NUKE-207094 format. One line per 5 residues: number of its first residue (from 1); for each residue z, y, x of N, C-alpha, C. Coordinates in steps of 0.001 Angstrom, whole numbers, plus 500000, padded with zeros to 6 digits. Last residue first. Layout:
BEGIN
NUM = Z/Y/X/Z/Y/X/Z/Y/X ~ ...
This chain:
BEGIN
444 = 565921/693403/727333/566685/694263/728246/566469/693864/729695 ~ 562997/693293/725434/563948/692568/726275/564620/693494/727266 ~ 562815/694886/722348/562351/694874/723739/563435/694228/724606 ~ 563320/692641/719567/563579/693883/720302/563028/693746/721713 ~ 562747/691381/716412/562408/691267/717823/562573/692643/718486
439 = 565262/690294/714060/564179/691185/714489/563920/690967/715975 ~ 566558/688682/711201/566295/688636/712642/565135/689566/712963 ~ 566770/689062/708516/567998/688704/709234/567819/688709/710749 ~ 565770/690715/705813/565353/690494/707202/566597/690269/708032 ~ 566200/691467/703175/566262/690050/703524/565796/689728/704924
434 = 566381/694126/702644/565088/693484/702397/565042/692035/702890 ~ 568971/694635/703467/568616/694837/702068/567324/694123/701719 ~ 568753/694276/706207/569522/693307/705427/569191/693411/703943 ~ 567215/696559/706810/566753/695218/707171/567450/694185/706305 ~ 568973/698577/705936/567727/698326/705200/567130/696967/705549
429 = 571021/698382/707853/571318/698227/706439/570084/697918/705613 ~ 569544/698975/710140/570128/697645/709995/570474/697372/708534 ~ 568990/701677/709669/567899/700700/709710/568434/699285/709502 ~ 571559/702754/709913/570846/702855/708640/569703/701855/708571 ~ 572068/702299/712596/572857/701571/711605/572191/701620/710234
424 = 568927/702018/714433/570111/702725/713945/570859/701865/712930 ~ 567077/701249/717284/567591/700751/716013/568883/701474/715653 ~ 564662/703410/718620/565991/702832/718777/566541/702454/717405 ~ 561154/702621/718630/562300/703383/718162/563607/702633/718429 ~ 559155/700881/719363/559518/701909/720322/560704/702750/719911
419 = 557868/700438/716113/557903/699944/717489/558168/701084/718459 ~ 559969/701646/713541/558684/701692/714228/558861/701155/715645 ~ 561679/700050/710955/561752/700654/712284/560378/700566/712929 ~ 560428/699322/708616/561716/700010/708539/561984/700727/709863 ~ 556972/699403/707773/558031/699149/708756/559289/699973/708519
414 = 555689/697978/704998/555990/699301/705540/557169/699155/706497 ~ 555118/695715/703497/554469/695881/704810/554638/697274/705394 ~ 556309/694917/701124/555434/696101/701072/554751/696408/702403 ~ 554217/691899/700604/554538/693316/700467/555979/693622/700856 ~ 555128/691342/703839/554049/691939/703057/553978/691222/701709
409 = 558169/692193/705626/557225/691275/704993/556137/692055/704268 ~ 558960/693446/708813/558938/693662/707373/557877/692740/706790 ~ 559339/694634/711722/559924/693492/711024/559998/693819/709544 ~ 557106/695528/714280/557629/695822/712939/558140/694554/712272 ~ 558402/694883/717585/557332/694750/716589/557921/695016/715213
404 = 560644/696156/718944/559411/695719/719621/558238/695649/718654 ~ 563125/698639/719006/562276/697783/718169/560988/697452/718922 ~ 565785/698601/721223/564479/699189/720928/563628/698195/720152 ~ 569295/698915/720249/568171/698277/720959/566856/698897/720504 ~ 571189/700063/718601/570928/700695/719877/569806/700069/720682
399 = 571901/697031/717037/572202/698462/717096/571973/699002/718509 ~ 571573/694321/716734/570450/695094/717278/570728/696589/717393 ~ 573217/692555/715493/573454/692755/716928/572434/693697/717570 ~ 572321/692302/712922/573636/692915/713112/573940/693213/714574 ~ 569941/690899/713188/569875/692347/712995/571224/693019/713230
394 = 569719/688663/715912/570221/688916/714557/570324/690423/714359 ~ 566744/688875/717913/568178/689123/717773/568537/689135/716292 ~ 564254/687787/720253/564771/687889/718889/566277/688110/718907 ~ 562640/689802/722726/563535/688707/722387/564025/688888/720956 ~ 559814/690628/724834/560757/690845/723752/561601/689602/723499
389 = 557827/692604/726950/558522/691340/726740/559623/691581/725717 ~ 555531/694885/725295/556630/694570/726204/557143/693147/725970 ~ 553714/695662/723459/553226/694810/724540/554312/694453/725554 ~ 555152/697275/721742/554492/696080/721188/554034/695125/722279 ~ 556033/699320/723480/556993/698447/722814/556350/697165/722320
384 = 553645/700531/724312/554569/699978/725300/555524/698979/724659 ~ 552594/701375/721804/551899/700372/722622/552848/699723/723621 ~ 554484/703276/721010/554227/702108/720164/553568/701006/720990 ~ 556574/704265/723787/555416/704442/722914/555240/703170/722082 ~ 560178/704342/723604/558929/703887/724216/557787/704245/723280
379 = 562054/705753/722156/562377/705390/723535/561148/704921/724317 ~ 562759/707968/719586/561683/707245/720274/562075/707010/721727 ~ 565371/707470/717280/564890/708162/718471/563832/707321/719169 ~ 564752/707141/713834/565142/706503/715086/564568/707259/716273 ~ 565888/708972/711195/564818/708859/712178/565352/708228/713459
374 = 567465/706993/708651/567478/708121/709587/566406/707895/710648 ~ 565374/705430/706100/566411/705456/707135/566350/706732/707966 ~ 565018/706154/702671/564388/706164/703984/565453/706249/705071 ~ 566806/703918/700501/566436/705251/700943/565842/705171/702340 ~ 567547/701835/698370/566456/701817/699344/566008/703235/699691
369 = 569479/702145/696405/569896/701752/697743/568801/701943/698792 ~ 570345/704482/693879/569331/703664/694529/569744/703385/695970 ~ 573296/704292/691983/572560/704964/693055/571560/704010/693682 ~ 572883/703217/688580/573579/703218/689863/572710/703942/690880 ~ 573407/703183/684993/572653/703416/686222/573528/703362/687454
364 = 574055/700711/682661/574610/701844/683402/573869/701991/684725 ~ 573184/699497/679480/572820/699614/680883/573412/700857/681533 ~ 573730/698406/676871/574741/699128/677644/574435/699249/679114 ~ 571225/696155/676971/572448/696455/676228/573433/697141/677165 ~ 567798/695895/676598/568864/696339/677494/570073/696739/676653
359 = 566169/692948/675312/566642/694324/675144/567767/694645/676123 ~ 564285/690957/677718/565264/691105/676637/565653/692567/676468 ~ 560951/690372/678454/562074/691265/678738/563026/691346/677548 ~ 558920/688785/677463/559745/688247/678557/560984/689087/678820 ~ 557466/690198/675618/558395/689188/675112/559340/688672/676193
354 = 555893/691769/677342/556846/692400/676436/557907/691402/675963 ~ 554343/689763/678579/555231/690620/679364/556304/691232/678477 ~ 552884/688715/676438/553824/687854/677159/554837/688677/677954 ~ 551283/690917/675762/552262/690414/674801/553312/689547/675484 ~ 549670/691120/678046/550558/692220/677691/551645/691766/676714
349 = 548271/688673/677898/549116/688989/679052/550135/690067/678693 ~ 546776/689002/675561/547842/687997/675579/548803/688246/676750 ~ 544886/690797/676421/545866/691239/675425/547044/690282/675384 ~ 544461/690231/680005/544136/690069/678595/545210/690655/677696 ~ 543155/691699/682956/544313/691227/682201/543996/691245/680714
344 = 540924/692975/683876/540827/691515/683754/542071/690922/683077 ~ 541488/695642/684233/540840/695257/682978/540679/693739/682804 ~ 544751/695245/685791/543334/695599/685842/542725/695243/684490 ~ 548051/696032/687056/547129/695605/686004/545689/695950/686384 ~ 551108/695251/688572/549760/695791/688754/548826/695186/687718
339 = 554467/696129/688635/553456/695330/687956/552107/696017/688129 ~ 557464/696116/690368/556109/696665/690330/555164/695666/689675 ~ 560743/697101/690074/559817/696000/689811/558439/696613/689632 ~ 563487/698333/692125/562292/698446/691295/561570/697111/691109 ~ 565817/697896/693690/565721/699026/692763/564614/698899/691735
334 = 565594/695675/695302/566850/695895/694593/566729/696962/693508 ~ 562215/694721/694500/563306/694875/695454/564569/695176/694655 ~ 559066/693168/693968/560390/693530/693459/561339/693727/694628 ~ 555624/692922/693060/556664/693228/694047/557972/693556/693341 ~ 553917/691773/691100/553400/692138/692419/554524/692258/693441
329 = 555092/688897/689152/554875/690322/689426/554316/690540/690822 ~ 554019/686278/687178/554350/686618/688562/554066/688098/688825 ~ 555204/684347/684595/554528/685608/684894/554962/686031/686292 ~ 556620/682272/683355/555414/681983/684136/554542/683234/684340 ~ 559014/683049/682350/557912/682913/681391/556569/682708/682092
324 = 560539/683339/684557/560968/682323/683588/559907/682071/682530 ~ 559361/685544/685690/559053/684225/686251/559495/683094/685325 ~ 560491/687663/684191/559066/687349/684084/558770/685934/684565 ~ 563145/687578/684981/562821/687525/683552/561369/687101/683360 ~ 562839/687988/687720/563164/686635/687241/562948/686498/685743
319 = 562404/690722/687857/561310/689820/688214/561570/688411/687697 ~ 564934/691665/687268/563850/691910/686312/562672/690977/686579 ~ 566114/690893/689660/566553/690259/688412/565500/690450/687333 ~ 564863/692588/691440/564650/691149/691616/565125/690366/690397 ~ 565832/695074/690662/564436/694743/690402/564155/693259/690529
314 = 569054/694951/689099/568208/694875/690284/566780/694516/689894 ~ 570307/697262/686736/569783/695923/687001/568911/695954/688253 ~ 571045/699798/685880/572053/698936/686481/571618/697515/686723 ~ 569096/701449/685085/569805/700737/684015/570814/699741/684573 ~ 568101/702513/687413/568451/703441/686339/569218/702770/685209
309 = 567362/700326/688949/568577/701060/689311/569037/701963/688178 ~ 564894/699579/687911/566072/698767/687629/567357/699505/687908 ~ 562255/700903/686729/563357/701414/687542/564617/700645/687175 ~ 559100/699482/686865/560367/699517/686147/561473/699921/687121 ~ 555877/700598/686898/557038/700399/687758/558303/700551/686921
304 = 552634/699748/686655/553797/699993/685824/555014/699628/686660 ~ 549418/700985/687518/550695/700392/687926/551760/700729/686899 ~ 547131/702332/686848/547126/700878/686664/548392/700187/687175 ~ 547732/705162/687308/547319/704639/685998/547392/703125/685812 ~ 550790/706087/688837/549414/705632/689047/548942/704895/687796
299 = 553269/706452/687439/552538/707555/688070/551057/707203/688225 ~ 555689/705550/685623/554259/705239/685577/553472/706421/686117 ~ 558588/704072/685346/558003/705115/686183/556519/704809/686319 ~ 560778/703351/682727/559465/703101/683305/559007/704312/684101 ~ 563624/701749/681846/563142/703024/682380/561863/702745/683160
294 = 564399/700053/678757/563991/700070/680162/563503/701454/680560 ~ 564930/699810/676033/565966/700336/676906/565625/700394/678379 ~ 562976/699212/674287/563943/698144/674570/565044/698600/675525 ~ 561461/701478/674438/562199/701248/673197/563234/700143/673361 ~ 560274/700976/676890/561256/702055/676796/562088/701923/675522
289 = 558501/698987/676119/559589/698649/677030/560679/699720/677001 ~ 556765/700494/674526/557507/699382/673932/558689/698979/674806 ~ 555712/702277/676405/556486/702779/675268/557331/701682/674645 ~ 554359/700445/678061/555429/701284/678598/556327/701798/677477 ~ 552407/699479/676326/553445/698568/676817/554629/699355/677362
284 = 550890/701832/676120/551547/701284/674926/552658/700320/675319 ~ 549978/702087/678732/550799/703144/678150/551559/702632/676934 ~ 548444/699758/678927/549609/699941/679809/550546/700999/679230 ~ 546418/700252/677063/547322/699120/676853/548599/699267/677688 ~ 545169/702446/678295/545775/702593/676976/546763/701476/676674
279 = 544185/701218/680558/545213/702241/680717/545925/702483/679388 ~ 542222/699617/679354/543348/698990/680043/544497/699989/680200 ~ 540400/701544/678447/541081/700678/677485/542317/700033/678100 ~ 539541/702596/680901/540220/703460/679931/540988/702636/678913 ~ 538298/700355/682034/539463/700960/682688/540257/701795/681684
274 = 536175/700055/680235/537167/698981/680359/538451/699500/681016 ~ 534742/702390/680679/535301/702133/679351/536386/701065/679409 ~ 533980/702010/683335/534828/703143/682982/535487/702931/681621 ~ 532220/699861/683255/533560/699645/683789/534502/700797/683433 ~ 529549/699713/682362/530618/699944/681403/532024/699805/681927
269 = 528216/698761/684980/527935/698387/683585/529185/698495/682715 ~ 528912/699220/687579/527805/700004/687030/527617/699791/685532 ~ 530858/697374/688172/531221/698784/688148/530154/699636/687464 ~ 529339/694991/688130/530458/695171/687196/530792/696661/687044 ~ 527624/695461/690272/527069/695316/688922/528157/695544/687865
264 = 529447/695502/692390/528628/696681/692107/528070/696636/690689 ~ 530365/692905/692483/531231/693921/691897/530465/695203/691595 ~ 528440/691578/693927/528462/691391/692473/529339/692426/691782 ~ 529229/692488/696502/527883/692739/695986/527862/692640/694461 ~ 531768/691436/696772/531574/692882/696847/530234/693281/696228
259 = 531065/688732/696634/531908/689290/695569/531846/690812/695579 ~ 529537/688436/698937/528901/688255/697631/529738/688858/696511 ~ 531541/688853/700853/530421/689799/700756/529703/689671/699416 ~ 533102/686573/700416/533662/687899/700148/532544/688932/699996 ~ 531252/684658/701237/531812/684586/699889/532380/685943/699495
254 = 530822/685303/703854/529753/685610/702913/530191/685419/701472 ~ 533121/686657/706039/532941/685715/704939/531818/686160/704009 ~ 532120/687249/709449/532600/687717/708145/532267/686726/707039 ~ 532549/686712/712396/532158/685740/711366/532683/686179/710006 ~ 533617/688464/714081/532154/688367/714137/531640/687336/713148
249 = 536291/690309/712528/535734/689070/713051/534212/689154/713112 ~ 537285/693710/713444/536974/692602/712563/536419/691395/713277 ~ 537561/695994/714921/538770/695461/714306/538513/694231/713433 ~ 535017/696536/715822/536109/696587/716797/537367/695913/716248 ~ 533527/696648/713524/533382/695473/714389/534524/695384/715390
244 = 534232/699190/712627/534652/698014/711861/534558/696745/712697 ~ 532999/700743/714620/534442/700831/714397/534952/699612/713646 ~ 530319/700098/714290/530969/699793/715563/532484/699778/715387 ~ 529884/701205/711774/529789/699755/711956/530480/699313/713244 ~ 530300/703999/712355/531056/703272/711348/531061/701772/711543
239 = 529007/705779/713958/529825/704771/714636/530613/703904/713654 ~ 527649/707421/712134/526904/706755/713198/527675/705636/713869 ~ 529508/708658/710401/528742/707498/709947/528035/706735/711061 ~ 530864/710959/711159/531506/709673/711381/530559/708485/711213 ~ 530700/713942/711827/529615/712946/711786/530180/711565/712132
234 = 532506/716193/709721/532445/715326/710905/531346/714280/710744 ~ 532874/717518/707428/532106/718240/708450/531911/717400/709708 ~ 532518/715879/704281/533157/716006/705586/532250/716732/706570 ~ 531295/715469/701856/531665/716841/702200/532285/716993/703584 ~ 530949/712767/701517/529769/713623/701641/530117/714982/702210
229 = 533141/710593/703385/532887/711572/702335/531615/712378/702604 ~ 532981/707197/703870/532848/708488/704553/532399/709506/703515 ~ 534956/704288/703383/534131/705365/702835/534138/706585/703755 ~ 535119/700933/703559/535381/702114/704372/534408/703184/703909 ~ 536428/698444/701400/535430/699472/701675/535985/700475/702685
224 = 536865/694831/701139/537337/696213/701264/536165/697136/701556 ~ 538053/691569/700597/536979/692531/700368/537505/693957/700374 ~ 540344/690067/700681/539731/690454/701955/538611/691459/701801 ~ 539813/688127/697803/540772/688656/698767/540117/688878/700133 ~ 536971/689106/695795/537788/688119/696482/538683/688771/697538
219 = 537151/691412/693060/536591/691045/694362/537525/690047/695029 ~ 537429/693335/690714/537189/691887/690686/536443/691396/691931 ~ 539951/695661/691963/538620/695364/691432/538392/693850/691472 ~ 542410/695888/693202/542293/696368/691823/540912/696150/691202 ~ 542285/694445/695633/543576/694724/694991/543426/695104/693522
214 = 539749/694186/696725/540348/693006/696088/541652/693304/695363 ~ 539165/696581/697945/538463/696243/696703/539183/695123/695968 ~ 541066/698779/699369/541075/697320/699214/540400/696998/697895 ~ 539513/701515/700932/539929/700886/699675/540010/699382/699860 ~ 539882/704369/702994/539681/702926/702892/540242/702435/701562
209 = 538257/707345/703996/539107/706669/703026/538827/705178/703076 ~ 537839/710597/705313/537675/709160/705459/538670/708476/704527 ~ 538335/713039/704015/537165/712886/704885/536814/711418/705086 ~ 539324/714009/700698/539509/713177/701888/538219/713112/702695 ~ 538890/715436/698304/538846/716143/699581/539102/715326/700820
204 = 538605/714188/695920/539689/715163/696004/539778/715821/697377 ~ 536778/712228/696059/536468/713331/695147/537520/714429/695188 ~ 538027/710469/697780/536752/711071/698184/536425/712289/697340 ~ 540281/709570/696277/540440/710511/697391/539151/711179/697841 ~ 539759/709561/692731/539547/708913/694020/539666/709940/695145
199 = 539929/710251/690175/541080/710624/690993/540968/709993/692379 ~ 537525/711243/687746/537836/710577/689008/539068/711158/689685 ~ 538111/710813/684462/537961/711885/685448/538430/711334/686785 ~ 538104/708146/683586/537308/709149/682863/537085/710415/683689 ~ 537860/706234/686680/538622/706800/685575/537735/707792/684821
194 = 536620/705381/688923/536011/704999/687653/536877/705357/686448 ~ 537999/705933/691221/536693/706569/691064/536151/706401/689641 ~ 540130/704205/691155/540355/705593/690757/539050/706370/690561 ~ 539826/701655/692158/539401/701887/690773/539450/703363/690374 ~ 541058/701686/694639/539589/701642/694578/539076/702019/693191
189 = 543848/701956/695323/543197/702855/694378/541690/702822/694326 ~ 545319/700734/697273/545637/700380/695887/544811/701149/694868 ~ 544340/701864/699640/544224/700422/699419/544416/700056/697959 ~ 543795/704294/700797/543693/704190/699345/543595/702724/698935 ~ 544708/706108/703247/544812/704684/702946/544925/704575/701432
184 = 542804/708779/704321/543635/708270/703232/543536/706754/703157 ~ 542640/711498/706505/542386/710057/706359/543337/709516/705292 ~ 541200/714568/707078/542223/713875/706297/541782/712433/706080 ~ 540521/716343/710160/540141/715487/709037/541344/714831/708372 ~ 541134/719802/710887/541425/718389/711170/541053/717542/709955
179 = 541053/722623/710651/539948/721920/711298/540242/720484/711667 ~ 542826/724037/709205/543189/723809/710610/542111/723021/711361 ~ 541668/724012/706748/541955/725329/707331/542343/725216/708799 ~ 541635/721314/706254/540371/721985/706561/540597/723367/707167 ~ 544350/720835/705684/543698/720192/706831/542422/720926/707224
174 = 544668/722324/703322/545407/722699/704526/544724/722120/705763 ~ 542980/720881/701620/542714/722307/701860/543427/722783/703123 ~ 544249/718377/701608/542910/718518/702188/542595/719973/702513 ~ 546568/718937/700228/546656/718536/701629/545320/718705/702332 ~ 545462/719522/697674/546245/720509/698410/546328/720205/699890
169 = 544162/717089/697060/543426/718360/697071/544160/719413/697897 ~ 546268/715257/697165/545184/715174/698152/544388/716469/698206 ~ 549217/714825/696697/548406/715995/696344/547270/716089/697365 ~ 549634/711273/696085/549722/712473/696917/548868/713601/696344 ~ 551407/709348/693787/550101/709901/694149/550290/711188/694941
164 = 553176/706265/693471/553177/707695/693738/551821/708174/694239 ~ 553348/703523/693177/552494/704263/692265/552481/705759/692465 ~ 554695/702206/695095/555412/702428/693840/554626/703309/692877 ~ 553020/702227/697273/553298/700938/696643/553993/701091/695293 ~ 550885/705140/696748/551805/704312/697514/552177/703077/696704
159 = 547319/705824/696512/548658/705706/695951/549569/704893/696878 ~ 547966/706898/699748/547963/707320/698350/546910/706527/697589 ~ 549127/707688/702866/548932/706562/701956/549016/707076/700530 ~ 547559/709587/705545/548518/709395/704458/548172/708149/703664 ~ 547021/711306/708487/546891/709998/707853/547975/709868/706780
154 = 545148/713816/710049/546309/713515/709213/546034/712219/708482 ~ 544007/714140/713481/543819/713797/712072/545171/713732/711381 ~ 544688/715068/715928/543251/714863/715712/542957/714465/714269 ~ 547093/717808/715832/546707/716392/715804/545200/716249/715615 ~ 547546/720557/718130/547193/720050/716811/546822/718570/716885
149 = 550270/721409/720009/548962/720751/720096/548649/720153/718730 ~ 552478/722659/718951/551821/723262/720108/550420/722702/720300 ~ 553205/723169/715546/552801/722231/716588/552087/722964/717727 ~ 553672/724934/713497/554709/724817/714528/554303/723914/715695 ~ 551544/724650/711787/551726/725951/712450/552707/725864/713608
144 = 552063/722083/710877/550898/722320/711722/551014/723645/712464 ~ 554372/722567/709327/554428/721647/710465/553261/721908/711417 ~ 553403/724313/707353/554462/724739/708251/554542/723881/709494 ~ 551531/722657/706092/551086/723894/706750/552130/724391/707747 ~ 553195/720663/705009/552207/720326/706030/551766/721568/706800
139 = 554580/722207/703124/555316/721520/704189/554382/721189/705344 ~ 552514/722936/701444/553199/723992/702182/554042/723420/703328 ~ 551768/720357/700420/550850/721152/701239/551551/722240/702055 ~ 554276/717773/700824/553723/718905/700088/552813/719738/700996 ~ 554601/714339/700682/554390/715472/701588/553704/716583/700793
134 = 556546/711594/699997/555875/712745/699395/555822/713905/700387 ~ 556534/708543/700452/556720/709647/701413/555940/710850/700898 ~ 557698/705202/699694/557143/706510/699335/557391/707539/700432 ~ 559020/702877/700326/557576/702798/700100/556919/704150/699850 ~ 561723/703516/700479/561012/703131/701694/559502/703227/701524
129 = 562445/706394/698403/562317/704950/698634/561507/704670/699892 ~ 564166/709264/699741/562976/708663/699147/563024/707159/699326 ~ 565637/712479/699980/565769/711032/700046/564652/710386/699242 ~ 563201/715082/700785/564384/714563/700108/564471/713060/700336 ~ 560948/715513/702267/561989/716529/702343/563282/716093/701674
124 = 559623/712731/704165/559814/713489/702919/560978/714456/703053 ~ 558098/713129/707418/559126/712563/706553/559223/713370/705264 ~ 555590/712290/709688/555999/713199/708621/556997/712479/707725 ~ 555407/711702/713187/555701/711222/711843/556088/712372/710911 ~ 552924/711491/715429/553938/712439/714973/554183/712130/713508
119 = 552031/709029/717732/552146/709394/716322/553248/710432/716151 ~ 549656/708327/720200/550965/708908/719898/550953/709346/718439 ~ 547884/705292/720804/547987/706614/720199/549443/707034/720056 ~ 546474/702961/721767/547450/703704/722571/547569/705145/722092 ~ 545017/701274/720257/544324/702476/720737/545212/703358/721614
114 = 546910/699316/719691/545652/698934/720334/544941/700136/720941 ~ 548911/700858/718431/549209/700110/719656/547925/699778/720406 ~ 547570/701829/716217/548065/702790/717212/548412/702100/718526 ~ 547104/699401/714863/545991/700228/715332/546434/701180/716433 ~ 549702/698674/714240/548904/697797/715098/547725/698568/715689
109 = 550332/700786/712516/551034/700654/713792/550259/699772/714757 ~ 548614/700168/710396/548452/701443/711094/549145/701398/712454 ~ 549662/697811/709500/548344/697761/710135/548053/699062/710882 ~ 551956/698545/708154/552110/698112/709546/550770/697949/710259 ~ 551409/701616/706354/551330/700152/706438/551409/699727/707904
104 = 553581/704455/706273/552320/703817/706677/552463/702301/706717 ~ 555482/706345/705500/555344/705100/704732/554029/704387/705028 ~ 555342/708727/706941/556161/707638/707471/556037/706326/706702 ~ 552169/710196/707582/553310/710028/706692/554019/708727/707038 ~ 551080/711456/710746/551066/710405/709729/552324/710426/708885
99 = 548891/712725/713142/549988/713071/712243/549949/712091/711084 ~ 548177/711722/716406/547805/711655/715000/549057/711941/714184 ~ 547757/713782/719410/548419/712777/718575/547760/712690/717202 ~ 545249/714003/722029/545972/714575/720898/546645/713471/720079 ~ 543747/712762/723957/545134/713064/724263/545925/713668/723119
94 = 540585/714198/723279/541365/713157/723931/542793/713645/724216 ~ 539819/715499/720097/539978/715732/721528/540936/714705/722121 ~ 537995/713441/717699/538972/714421/718145/539015/714567/719657 ~ 536224/711340/717304/535789/712690/716961/536704/713751/717554 ~ 537700/709117/717998/536472/709409/718743/536018/710843/718517
89 = 539695/709287/716005/540060/709450/717418/538829/709798/718252 ~ 538218/708706/713732/538811/710035/713867/539199/710323/715310 ~ 537558/706036/714324/536511/707037/714147/537055/708453/714327 ~ 540145/704881/714379/539304/704849/715569/538201/705916/715490 ~ 540873/705198/711729/541655/705883/712760/540840/705971/714055
84 = 538969/703540/710544/538920/704979/710274/539773/705772/711264 ~ 539562/700981/711628/538252/701603/711840/538292/703104/711605 ~ 542173/700427/710749/541861/700512/712172/540584/701266/712431 ~ 541629/700405/707996/542591/701360/708559/542316/701545/710044 ~ 539902/698227/707784/539368/699572/707565/540314/700655/708067
79 = 541591/696060/708250/540449/696284/709135/539942/697723/709010 ~ 543325/696449/706081/543860/696436/707448/542748/696699/708457 ~ 541860/696097/703815/542090/697472/704254/542680/697532/705649 ~ 539916/693120/704716/540832/693932/703942/540952/695358/704456 ~ 537854/691976/706110/539209/691832/706644/540208/692734/705955
74 = 535368/692556/705368/535906/691316/704817/537305/691026/705339 ~ 533809/695576/704323/534664/694863/705268/535175/693607/704588 ~ 531029/697834/703979/531815/696683/703550/532680/696166/704701 ~ 530838/701370/703790/530657/700151/704569/531549/699051/704006 ~ 529198/704123/702541/530226/703128/702241/529881/701867/703006
69 = 528520/707523/703117/528310/706139/703528/529490/705302/703056 ~ 529040/709590/701366/527921/709720/702302/527518/708337/702785 ~ 529777/708481/697970/530088/708729/699376/528825/709053/700167 ~ 529981/707648/695313/529650/709033/695620/529947/709417/697055 ~ 530312/705079/694489/531516/705799/694906/531240/707262/695274
64 = 527689/704319/693860/528738/704193/692852/529969/705018/693200 ~ 526371/704738/696302/525978/705490/695111/527050/705464/694035 ~ 527672/702838/697871/527774/704252/698216/527400/705134/697032 ~ 526785/700475/696673/528197/700838/696589/528396/702320/696884 ~ 524088/700569/697415/524449/700541/695998/525903/700995/695815
59 = 524415/700422/700160/523843/701643/699597/524112/701718/698098 ~ 525339/697811/700362/526235/698911/700724/525716/700246/700186 ~ 522980/696468/699636/524162/696375/698787/525151/697494/699085 ~ 521301/697113/701789/520918/697466/700416/522131/697480/699495 ~ 522749/695956/703910/522542/697403/703878/522167/697868/702471
54 = 522462/693303/703189/523799/693907/703223/523689/695425/703176 ~ 519672/692901/703389/520331/692775/702088/521739/693381/702081 ~ 519184/694816/706204/518506/694136/705112/519343/694116/703848 ~ 520651/695770/708225/519345/696391/708066/518586/695815/706884 ~ 523703/695931/709901/523037/695725/708616/521725/696501/708526
49 = 525380/694964/711893/524082/695558/712253/523180/695485/711025 ~ 527564/693819/710790/527805/694919/711721/526528/695506/712307 ~ 526459/691826/709081/527340/692863/708553/527461/694055/709485 ~ 523167/690975/708962/524325/690931/709860/525217/692109/709481 ~ 520958/688872/706946/521412/690139/707518/522657/689909/708385
44 = 519727/686634/706034/521058/686906/705491/521641/688215/706006 ~ 517355/686128/707318/517288/686764/706002/518635/687155/705430 ~ 518587/683395/709046/517455/684295/708872/517412/684822/707439 ~ 522227/683421/708854/520928/682763/709029/519815/683796/708808 ~ 525139/683980/709327/524024/684912/709516/522727/684170/709847
39 = 526369/681586/706896/526564/682481/708034/525294/683318/708197 ~ 527793/680754/703655/526811/680636/704735/527229/681530/705902 ~ 528656/679368/700740/529286/679880/701965/528348/679661/703137 ~ 527823/678109/698528/527568/679547/698584/528141/680186/699850 ~ 528688/675476/698822/527240/675740/698812/526893/677221/698924
34 = 531614/675799/698653/530927/675657/699938/529415/675891/699884 ~ 533157/675839/696435/532441/677076/696753/531541/676939/697980 ~ 534507/673471/696233/533542/673784/695192/532691/675000/695501 ~ 536118/672315/698115/536723/673279/697196/535811/673569/696006 ~ 534108/670629/698937/535472/670113/698868/536266/671009/697917
29 = 530650/670300/698882/531834/670874/698239/533098/670028/698366 ~ 528616/671065/701608/529167/669977/700786/530504/670402/700197 ~ 527696/672929/703370/527435/673151/701953/527961/672067/701044 ~ 528614/672276/705870/527196/672048/705564/526860/672188/704079 ~ 531048/672635/707064/531035/671850/705820/529625/671546/705334
24 = 530741/674350/709251/530718/672912/709456/530709/672082/708197 ~ 528493/677156/708477/529772/676493/708747/529663/674967/708763 ~ 526137/676812/711240/527498/676944/710721/527441/677376/709254 ~ 523266/674633/710892/523907/675873/711324/525341/675846/710804 ~ 521472/672978/709591/521801/672722/710996/522359/674008/711623
19 = 521199/671956/706562/521917/673039/707228/522322/672623/708645 ~ 518362/671520/704729/519233/670827/705685/519881/671894/706556 ~ 518293/673157/701506/517892/673048/702905/518878/672201/703704 ~ 518206/673590/698742/518663/672297/699251/518296/672075/700702 ~ 517594/675855/697332/516532/675213/698120/516925/673831/698599
14 = 519931/676843/696283/519052/676089/695375/517926/675383/696119 ~ 520912/678291/698432/521607/677092/697975/520732/676214/697106 ~ 519060/680383/698477/519163/679481/699624/519852/678187/699221 ~ 519616/681636/696063/518302/681014/696263/518330/680025/697422 ~ 522238/682523/696643/521988/681617/695514/520655/680884/695689
9 = 521790/684292/698734/522580/683084/698971/522339/682062/697868 ~ 520220/686296/697442/519724/685565/698603/520456/684240/698778 ~ 521943/687210/695402/520647/686611/695052/520094/685781/696208 ~ 524106/688291/696872/524312/687139/696000/522988/686440/695698 ~ 522718/690420/698120/523411/689395/698900/523572/688130/698076
4 = 521553/692026/696006/520717/691358/697011/521428/690269/697802 ~ 521598/692808/693014/522658/692180/693821/522008/691366/694939 ~ 520849/695710/691123/520368/694644/692002/521520/694124/692852 ~ 521906/696428/687901/522149/696696/689332/521711/695474/690142
């Protein structure tokens, strides 16, 4: 696989040119990577007006993912979330809302504030962890039938932070019957295209999809893709670059672009076999942990989620077992521990994980604490709340006040209260559960 971005930068570095251009380090190594860090010099192309080496590399990626168009981003899925919502908004009728599952990343809220969008939230039919929001096709069909004004798009997150996978095929069929595009935040699932049988949203019916390449592929942090499906009936591709530029820096990292470029070669050369082998190791580790008494929830192929609540242990305690052995997990809360794997993890990694967990003796389950809060009444639009004057308050004093900005760390970056909603007692309980002691509310 040709790697045009990397090849250009490498040759430029080898020339030893006098750099009378940005960046200011001039290629002199402090970290060691500076010789490969350039800007839009002659021949380097321009990410948001790609006509040369970046365009060639993006076309390689499009072929690998089976998309109509794949665009690179260096601002992570956060940038791509903004871009795909913007594209769908341009395509839809002015004034319509967007329909969204409630476990949306806070980048989605930032997008809605900037674009001044109204959101109609979808909630799960049963109690659910904060990070999950299972929506069934028949549930979606009923909601759309009941709406006086159809949304301009449906926005969902799949996989979610706990490895849950949406029924994208079913949801897509409903969306198409109503003539609305399906947008999928696939930040955790770039690798899904390379399973023995693809589970990538593009292959299951999504119209627009964003992937964080850096989360599960060998790409530097910030590398991401915005995909436009071949089968979509909407002409999104013409404004794709404009949409990404709207939410991104005019100085994209060429280090990140090179890693996206080089990743194409990795994906093209036996990556499916490596993914399959890694999944086999995860399944075997799951069985071994279950023999020790742990409860494993393994929905998404490259995630392993330990259910601490089922055995009476907090997820944060399970995380400490690992940290004592110099193993750092992805995420832990009171109920769960999330471990993310890729083919870059070694056999030694798997052995260390198994040895770090002691056998469970007499574990007694308990009720999960992290349930979705009651729906907060909307008092202001997301934009009005985010741009209003605000003041910080201890969460215990925020009952009845209006949330100004989302108060949640990353991970999981899923807002407990949406900007513009009235703070409820259930929300306050979740703030405290996640260690949030102060929130910003609209100034009275």
